[in-house]
C-alpha positions as CSV (number, residue, x, y, z in Angstrom):
1,M,226.7,87.2,152.9
2,K,225.3,89.8,155.2
3,K,222.7,88.4,157.8
4,K,219.3,90.0,157.5
5,L,217.7,88.9,160.8
6,S,214.5,90.8,159.7
7,D,213.9,87.8,157.4
8,I,213.3,85.7,160.5
9,V,209.6,84.7,160.9
10,L,208.8,82.3,163.7
11,K,205.4,80.5,163.5
12,N,203.5,78.6,166.0
13,I,202.9,75.4,164.0
14,Y,202.6,72.1,165.8
15,P,203.0,68.5,164.5
16,P,199.4,67.1,163.3
17,D,197.7,65.6,166.3
18,Y,195.3,63.4,164.1
19,K,198.2,61.2,163.0
20,K,199.1,58.2,165.1
21,N,202.7,57.9,163.9
22,L,204.6,61.0,162.8
23,T,207.2,60.3,160.1
24,V,210.5,62.2,159.8
25,K,209.0,64.2,156.9
26,D,206.0,65.3,159.0
27,M,208.5,66.5,161.8
28,A,210.9,68.2,159.1
29,E,207.9,70.0,157.7
30,V,206.9,71.2,161.1
31,L,210.4,72.5,161.9
32,V,210.7,74.2,158.6
33,Q,207.4,76.0,159.0
34,R,208.1,77.0,162.7
35,L,211.4,78.6,161.7
36,G,209.9,80.2,158.7
37,L,212.5,78.9,156.5
38,K,210.0,79.0,153.4
39,R,210.4,82.2,151.5
40,K,206.8,82.3,150.7
41,K,204.0,79.9,150.1
42,G,205.1,77.9,147.0
43,R,205.9,74.5,145.8
44,A,209.7,74.6,147.3
45,N,210.0,71.4,149.3
46,H,212.1,72.6,152.2
47,A,211.3,69.5,154.3
48,K,213.0,67.3,151.7
49,L,216.0,69.7,151.4
50,L,216.4,69.5,155.2
51,I,216.4,65.6,155.2
52,E,218.7,65.4,152.3
53,L,221.2,68.1,153.8
54,L,221.3,66.0,156.9
55,K,222.3,63.0,154.7
56,F,225.2,64.8,153.0
57,K,226.3,66.4,156.4
58,K,226.7,63.0,157.8
59,D,229.1,62.0,154.8
60,N,230.7,65.5,155.0
61,I,229.9,66.2,151.4
62,P,228.9,69.7,150.2
63,V,225.8,70.2,148.3
64,T,225.9,72.3,145.1
65,I,223.2,74.9,144.3
66,E,222.1,72.7,141.4
67,Q,221.4,69.8,143.8
68,I,219.5,72.2,146.3
69,A,217.4,73.4,143.4
70,G,216.6,69.7,142.6
71,F,215.6,69.0,146.2
72,L,213.6,72.0,146.4
73,E,212.0,71.5,143.0
74,V,212.7,75.1,141.9
75,S,215.2,76.8,139.3
76,Q,218.7,77.5,140.4
77,S,218.2,81.2,140.6
78,Q,215.1,80.8,143.0
79,A,217.1,78.2,145.0
80,Y,219.5,81.0,146.1
81,E,216.4,82.9,147.4
82,E,215.0,80.0,149.1
83,I,218.2,79.3,151.1
84,R,218.6,82.9,152.2
85,K,216.7,82.2,155.5
86,W,218.8,79.2,156.1
87,R,221.9,81.0,155.8
88,T,220.6,84.0,157.9
89,L,219.9,81.8,160.8
90,G,223.2,80.1,160.6
91,I,221.9,76.8,159.6
92,L,223.5,76.6,156.2
93,E,226.9,77.8,155.1
94,H,228.9,77.8,152.0
95,V,232.0,75.7,152.3
96,K,235.1,74.7,150.5
97,I,236.4,71.3,151.3
98,P,239.8,70.1,150.1
99,Q,239.8,66.8,148.2
100,G,243.0,65.6,146.9
101,I,244.5,68.8,144.8
102,N,240.9,70.2,144.2
103,L,238.4,72.1,146.4
104,I,234.8,70.8,146.4
105,K,232.5,74.0,146.8
106,G,229.0,73.8,148.0
107,Y,226.7,74.3,150.8
108,M,226.5,72.3,154.1
109,L,224.6,72.3,157.3
110,T,226.5,73.9,160.2
111,A,225.7,71.0,162.4
112,S,225.0,67.1,162.1
113,T,221.9,67.1,164.1
114,I,218.6,69.2,164.3
115,N,219.2,69.8,168.0
116,R,222.7,71.3,167.3
117,L,221.2,73.2,164.4
118,M,218.5,74.6,166.9
119,D,221.5,75.7,169.2
120,K,222.7,77.8,166.2
121,V,219.3,79.3,165.7
122,E,219.0,80.1,169.4
123,S,222.4,81.7,169.4
124,S,221.5,84.0,166.5
125,L,218.3,85.0,168.0
126,N,219.8,85.7,171.4
127,S,222.6,87.8,169.8
128,F,220.0,89.7,167.8
129,I,217.9,90.3,171.1
130,R,221.1,91.5,173.1
131,R,221.9,94.0,170.4
132,T,218.4,95.0,170.3
133,R,218.1,95.4,174.2
134,R,221.4,97.7,174.0
135,I,219.6,100.0,171.5
136,A,216.5,99.9,173.7
137,K,218.6,100.9,176.7
138,D,220.3,103.8,174.8
139,F,216.9,105.0,173.6
140,D,215.5,105.0,177.2
141,D,218.6,106.9,178.5
142,A,218.3,109.6,175.4
143,Y,214.4,109.8,176.0
144,Q,214.7,110.4,179.7
145,L,217.4,112.9,179.2
146,E,215.2,114.7,176.8
147,Q,212.4,114.8,179.3
148,I,214.5,116.2,182.0
149,R,216.1,118.9,179.8
150,P,213.1,121.1,179.5
151,S,212.6,121.1,183.2
152,I,216.3,121.8,183.7
153,N,216.2,124.8,181.3
154,K,213.2,126.1,183.0
155,N,214.7,126.0,186.4
156,I,217.8,127.8,185.0
157,E,215.6,130.6,183.5
158,E,213.8,131.0,186.9
159,V,217.0,131.3,188.7
160,K,218.2,134.0,186.3
161,E,215.1,135.9,186.9
């Protein structure tokens, strides 16, 4: 799957300060919102998916798209769209794990903790920024060259006269 980093939307959401004790679900909801993992405002329960995927990762069991659709409470076809941003950020990957003579196929988190997942997100974003910076440098060089050329051409014409 080709990564479309243009899908990334970071939102400045904070845990609710009116609650005395934050639950894992509250914090999962904040993480999902901050990383923009939800495709759109809808009923898809990404916080529940994050928590469930962490449980399956601990046991090294891939999750099928049917299970993901169940956790998100959406159809299977919509589940593929809902996990696109997860895959773009490198949080979720499609895996094939050998078990006996068979292969178990499904999706699995790329790390076993949220901190390690954030390292993956950070790496993806830094890579994107580095590539963009290279394009910006090439742009600046080309732009400056374009600005210099007219004055060089003018100077050459003056010398000819």
